[in-house]
N, C-alpha and C positions, 0 to 999 in steps of 0.2 A: 714884860714879855718882849722879846726881840721882834722888831719890825723888819721884814725881809723884802727885798726887791720882788715885785709882783710877777716877774718872769718865772720864778720858781713855782709860784702858785698856778700860773697859767699852764706851764708844762706838766705839772702834776695832775691837774684836772683833765687835760687832753689825754695824758697817758692812761689814766684810770678809765676814761670813757672808751678807749680802745681796748684795754685789757678785759673789760666785762663782755666784750663781743667775741672773745677767744675762749672757747670751752677749756676748762682746766680742772676736771674732776681729779680727785686723788688717784695717783698712779697714771694719769693721762695728761700730764702738764707740759708735754714736749712742745706744743705749739706756742703756748704762752712763754715758756722758757726761751724758745727760739726768738720770739719777738723782743724780749727784754735784752737778750744777748746782742741782737742787732742794734737795739737802741743805744747800748754802750759803744758798740763798734763804730757807729756813726759819730761818736764823740772821741774816737781814738782812745778809748779806755779798754784795757785788757780785762777779760773775764775768764775765770776758771770755772769750767762746767763739770760737775760730777753728777752723772745721771741727769735729772732735771733740776738740780740745785745749782744756784749761781753764787759765786764768791768773788768779791771785788775788793782789791786792796788799794790804798793810797800809793802814789808813785814813790813817795819817800818812806815807805814802810821800813821800819828799823827793828830788827829782831831783839835788840837790847832793851827796847821799850815795852811796857805792858800794852796789851791790846784790848780795846773796847769794841764790842761787836754790836752792830745794829741788825736785828733779825726780825723778819716776818715771813709768812708763808704765802705762796702763790697758788695753792690748790684750793678747791672748793668742795662742798658737799654737792650731791645731786639737787636739782631744783625741787623745792617743796611744791606740793599740790596747791592750787589756788592762785597761781600767778594770773594777774589780769593783763599781763603783757608778756611778750617773748623775753625770757630772762637774758638771752644773748643778743637781743636787738631792742633794747629798751627805749622808751620815749625820751627825748632830750628836753632839758630844762636848765635855765641859768642858775637855779638855786639848789637843784638836787641832781645827784648822779645815781641813776637807777641801775639795777642789774645784779645778777648772781655774783656774789663775792665782792660787791662794791663796799660793803661795810665790813665784812669778815673774809679776808683781812686786806682787801685791795687798797683801802684808804691808808692803812699803816704802811703797806708796801711802797706806795708812791711818795708818801711823806718822808719815810726813812731814806728812800732813794734820793730825793731832793736834798735832804739834810746831808747825806754823804757827798753829793756833788758840791754843796756849799763849802764843805771843809776839804774837798778833794786835794787841793794843792797847798793847804795851810799846814804849818808846822804846829803840832800839838804835843803836849807832854806824854801822849800815848798814841799808839796807832789806832786809826779808825778802820773798821772792817765791816763791809756790808755783806750779809748772807741772806739770800732769798731762798727759802727751803721748800721742798716738795713734800707731799704725803703727810702733812700735819694732821689733816682731818681724819685719816684712817690709821694713824700711827704706823705707817708703812715702813718697811725695811730700807727703802731707798730715799728716805727723807733725812731728817736730822739724825736718825739712828745710824745712817751710813756715814754721816759727817763727824761723828764723835771723835774718832782718832785724828781726822784731818784738822779739827779745830781744838786740839788739846792745848794749843798755845794761847787761847783766849782767856783773859783774866776776869772780865766782867762784861755785862751785856744788858741791853734793852730788848725785850721781846714785844714786838708790835702786835697788839690785839685791840679790838674796840673796847675801850674803858672810859670814854669820855675825857681822856687825858688825865684821869686820876691815876695814881700809881698803885698797882697791886704789889705789895711787899711780901706776899706769901700766896700760895695757891694750894688747894687740896689736891691730893693724888687721885687716882682712879683705879678701882679694882672691880672688874666685871666677872661675875661667877656664873657659870652654867651648872645648874643642878639637875640631876636625874634621879627620880624615885623609881625603883623597880619593884613590880608586883608579879602577879600571875594572871594570865588571861582566863576568861571563862564566860559562860552565857549569863547575861544579866537576869534572865527569867528564872534561872535555877540557883541563884545565890552562890555561884561558883567563883573560884579565883580569889586573888588578893588585889584589891583596887589600888593601883599606884597613885591615883588622885588623893586618896585618903592619907597616904604616907607623905605625899608632897605638901598637902595642906597642914599636916602636923608640923612638918619641918619649917614651912613658911611662917606659921605662928610662932614657932620657936625663934626663928631669925628676927622676926619683927619685935620680939620682946627682949632681944639682946641689949645689954647696956655695957658699953666699953668703959672701964673704970677710969682710965687716964684721960683727963680733959686738958687739951692744949690751951695755954693762956692766949695764944695768938689765933688759933683756928677753931677752938671750941671742941665739940664732941664729934666723933666719927659718925657719919650719916649713912644709913643703910636703907635701901628701898627695893622691894621686889617689883619688877617692872613688866615681866612677861610670864605667861604660863600656857602650856599646850599639852593636850592629851587626847587619846581616843581615836578610833577609826570609824566606828558607826554606833548607832544608838543602843544596840543589844549586846555589845561586847564589853566586858569588863577590861579596862586598859591595863596592860602589863608595864607600861612606861608613862611617866609624866615628867615633862621637862619644865624648868622655870629659870628665869634670869634674875640675878641680884646685882644692883648697882650700888657700889660702896665708894664713899668719898673719904679716904683716910686722912689723918692729920700727921704732923711731924712726930707724934708720940707712938705711932704704930707703923711697922713695916707691912707690906702686903703679905709676905710669907707668915708673919705672926698672926695676922687676921685669918688667913686661910686655915692655919692649924687650930685656932680657937673655934672657928665655926664648924669645921669638919668633925670635931670631937663631940658636938652636940646634935648632929644631924644624921639621920639614917640614909638620906639620899647621898649619892656620890657628887661631890663638888669639884669642879674643874675651873681653874683661873684661866681667862683668855690671855692675860699677861700679868707678870709680877713686877714689871719694870716701871710702871707709871707712878712714880713716887711723888710725894708732896714736896713742895719747894718753899724756901723762905730766905729772905735777905738778912744777914747778920746785922744786928742793931748798930754796931760800931763801924760798918763798912762805909766807904766813901760815897756809895750810891745813896745811902740813907742820909749822910751828911748833906749831900746836894739837895735831896728832896726837902730836908728840913730848912735849908737856906732859902729855897725857893717857895717855901710854905705850900708845897704841893700836898693836896689831900691824899691820904693813903687808905688802903683797905685790904682785906683778905679775900681773894677771888675763889668762888665756889667751882669754877671751871678750870680745866687743864689746858696746857699749851705745850709748845716745844721747850718751854722752860724746864719741864721735868726731865728732859733728855740732855741738859747741859751739866757740865761739871764745874761750873763757876757761879759766883753770886750774880743775881740779875734782878731786874724789876720788870713788870709787865705794864705797858702803857701805850695807848694809841687813840686816834680819833675814831668817832663813831660810838655806838652804844651796843653793848652785849645783847640786849633784848631783841635787837633786829636780826641777830645771827640766825641762820638756818630757817628764816621765815620767808613766806611768799612776798613778792613785791619788795625785795630787799633794796635799801637805798642808803646813801650818806649825803649829808648836806655839804655843799661846796664851802660853806663857812667853816665846817669842821676840818676840811683839808687845809685851809689857811691856819686854823688853830693848831693843827697837828705839826705843820712845818715849823711854825714859829715856836711852838712848845718844845719840839725836839732840839732845834738849834739853840734855844735858850738853855736847855738842860746841858747840852754838850759844852757850851761855852762856860757855864758855871762849874761844871765838873772839871774842866781844864784849869780854871782859876784856883779851885780848891786843891787840885793835885799839885800845882806849882807851890802853893803855900806849905803844904805838908810834906813835900818831897824836894 
């Protein structure tokens, strides 16, 4: 592992302590984006700002070279209930950085930022590009979805998320379905109407029994879970509508439209997908990213959660400091030792990637 000058670590921890005090809910990242933009301006580094997304290039950017993107997101979810401290004014500690978004994905943001600064003026066999995106948590239209065309020149990427610096080489997609069973209202005492709850329950049981035939050797089986149900207006009225929500984690063997078509065919309820674009992702086994991971003997796994990776049109891996289990939890935190591990891990990866690229190209 690369040992890096401690000034990178000090600046990263100071920056993260500041960022957690700046609210940055999805769609409301402007203040945090302003702060990061000013951070670069003070270093005389030019930033391209698209909505609340930040793009930074090396000064020697060469369009004839491939481009390697360092990406993480600056937005957060809303604070979970149960915080024992103000999530935007957390207690200070030498060993821990507390606060909303500290783990997901503030730690990745500051570590990738410092990695970019480390290589900023260096000549690499590829361009290094830093992209700090907005609206990752809510899959908003003004985040990575807005940048797809702007970043069409990117050839490969690291997506920074809390993985304990293990490398996710694939991640499942996400398909959220809203179902509505329709019946006919009536008075409960007179046995009138058609109970929409009965229809919904029948469909939910059908969905829970579905077995998707194709099993991915990398990602396993498609996972389907009914997570919400709602019906009724009062105790003596047979409900004419019952809604429910289905959370599905597709694999690389099924597209979201394929799954929708298969499920609607066996359900009486009307099924509506919230989005069909949250696809599964995977790194080709023969890609240089995999070669680098193997050379560094980095542990790999398949991620059950989604990220901005699903919106990229290039091979990528997902890797970053912190732990996924802390994400979206109350009293969110990251250890300062994980910040050091993140910076050194990222820099080591970029250096090894550059070495491999020179050998094979």
